[in-house]
N, C-alpha and C positions, 0 to 999 in steps of 0.2 A: 528466523525464515523457512519455511519449513513449509513441504507441500507433500500432501493428502492423492493419491495416485489414486486409490482404489473412489473416495467421496469425489473427487475432482475438486480439491479445496486450497488453494494455496491461503495458509496465516502466518503473519510478521507477531513479535510479539517484543516491548519494550521494556523495561523497568522503569516503574512512574514515580517521578522525586516532586512530594508535595511543598518541599523547601522553591524548588524550580520555580516549578507551578506557580504559588503565588509571586514570588519575587519577579514572573515575569510578567503575572496578570494575566495568567493563560489559561484559566479556571471551563473557561466557555470555548477550547477549542475541540475540533471535531478531526480525525483521522484524515488520510487521505492518500490511497496509494495508487503505481499508476506503473504499469507492465508494459515496456518498450519494444518491436523488436528490432532491434538497426538494420540493418541485416536485410530487412523485410525478404527481399528473394521470396517474391508470390506469397507470401503466410497468412489463413485462411483470415487470421484479427493482428494482425498490426500494432494494435496496442489495445488495453483490456484496464480498468478500473472497478472499482469497488461500488456494489447499489450502492449496500446502510453503510451511511458511517458512524463508526463507533468513534466519544468519545476518548480521551488527550487520558483521562487518570481508567476509564480500564485497563489503558496499557496491553492489546492489540486488535487487531486490525483484519477481516479475511475476503480472498477475492474465492466466487465461484468459477473455476476455468473450465471454457467450453471443450470435449471431446478434439483433437489436433490429428488431423490426414498424418501429418508427421511429424516430430518433433523440431522442436523451435528456442531459441537459445530471446529471452529478455533477458533487457534492464532494467533494475527493481528503481522504485524511484517514492521518498515518502515524501508528505508534507501535511503542518496542519491548519484550516482553515475555523478562524473563529465561524460561529454560530451564529451571531450575529450580520454576517458581511463587513464585518468593522475591519478587516490583519487577517493576515498569512505567515507561514514562518518561509525562509528558504526553501524547497526538498536535497532532502539529502540522498543521492546513492548507496541503495544497501548493497549491489552485487549484482551476479547473474544468478539466474535459473534458467535449467531445459525444461521443457515440456515437450 
């Protein structure tokens, strides 16, 4: 996970494994990131998601982060959704990020 403060972009990368993709038939799955402010405390943006989904095989997904007036801690989750709406994976908690 990486946050580029200058460009306000949060990026998550992963290692693509063709063996697992084939074994679980996930070639048509797209990534979906969800950032959630669990403490809320009046945050301007209680949650953020990616606008464009990347394919699982790209090994990366980013979210454009709007400027915040105060620092906020987000819980970061990722899951993968079949492009044609047939299925999805369980979400995985990746950790926290302060923005």
